[in-house]
C-alpha positions in Angstrom: -4.0 -73.9 -64.7 -5.9 -74.3 -68.0 -4.8 -71.6 -70.7 -8.2 -70.3 -71.3 -8.3 -69.3 -67.5 -6.1 -66.2 -67.5 -6.1 -62.9 -65.8 -4.5 -59.7 -66.6 -2.1 -58.1 -64.0 -1.5 -54.6 -64.4 1.4 -53.4 -62.3 4.1 -50.7 -62.2 7.7 -51.6 -62.0 10.9 -49.6 -62.4 12.5 -48.9 -65.7 15.4 -50.9 -64.7 13.5 -54.2 -64.0 11.5 -53.5 -67.2 14.7 -53.6 -69.0 16.1 -56.6 -66.9 12.9 -58.3 -68.0 13.2 -57.5 -71.7 16.9 -59.0 -71.4 15.4 -62.2 -69.9 13.1 -62.4 -72.7 15.8 -62.3 -75.2 17.5 -65.1 -73.4 14.5 -67.4 -73.2 14.3 -66.6 -77.2 17.6 -67.2 -78.1 17.8 -70.2 -75.8 14.4 -72.0 -76.7 14.2 -71.0 -80.4 10.4 -71.5 -80.3 9.4 -68.6 -82.0 8.1 -65.7 -80.4 8.4 -65.5 -76.7 6.2 -63.2 -74.6 6.9 -61.4 -71.5 3.9 -63.2 -69.7 5.1 -66.5 -70.5 8.5 -65.8 -69.1 7.2 -64.2 -65.9 4.7 -67.5 -65.5 8.0 -69.7 -66.0 9.8 -67.6 -63.3 6.9 -67.7 -60.9 6.4 -71.3 -61.3 10.0 -72.4 -60.8 10.1 -69.7 -58.0 6.9 -71.7 -56.4 8.5 -75.0 -56.9 11.5 -73.9 -54.9 9.5 -72.1 -52.0 7.2 -75.6 -51.8 11.0 -77.8 -51.5 12.2 -74.9 -49.0 9.0 -75.4 -46.8 9.1 -78.8 -46.6 12.7 -78.8 -45.7 11.8 -76.3 -42.6 9.1 -78.7 -41.5 11.8 -81.3 -41.1 13.5 -79.4 -38.5 
């Protein structure tokens, strides 16, 4: 995906989920030491990694 091809998602999440996201963002920021990390970047990373796992699992299921 090209960086200039972005869309905005407006979603409602629980306060608890928002707090967890904040904690994850802080974790990324401490671990990466790249400066400011944004929630969108963290969510993108989580979604991409989850997608890769899903594809691998789908391939495994097709073998059986």
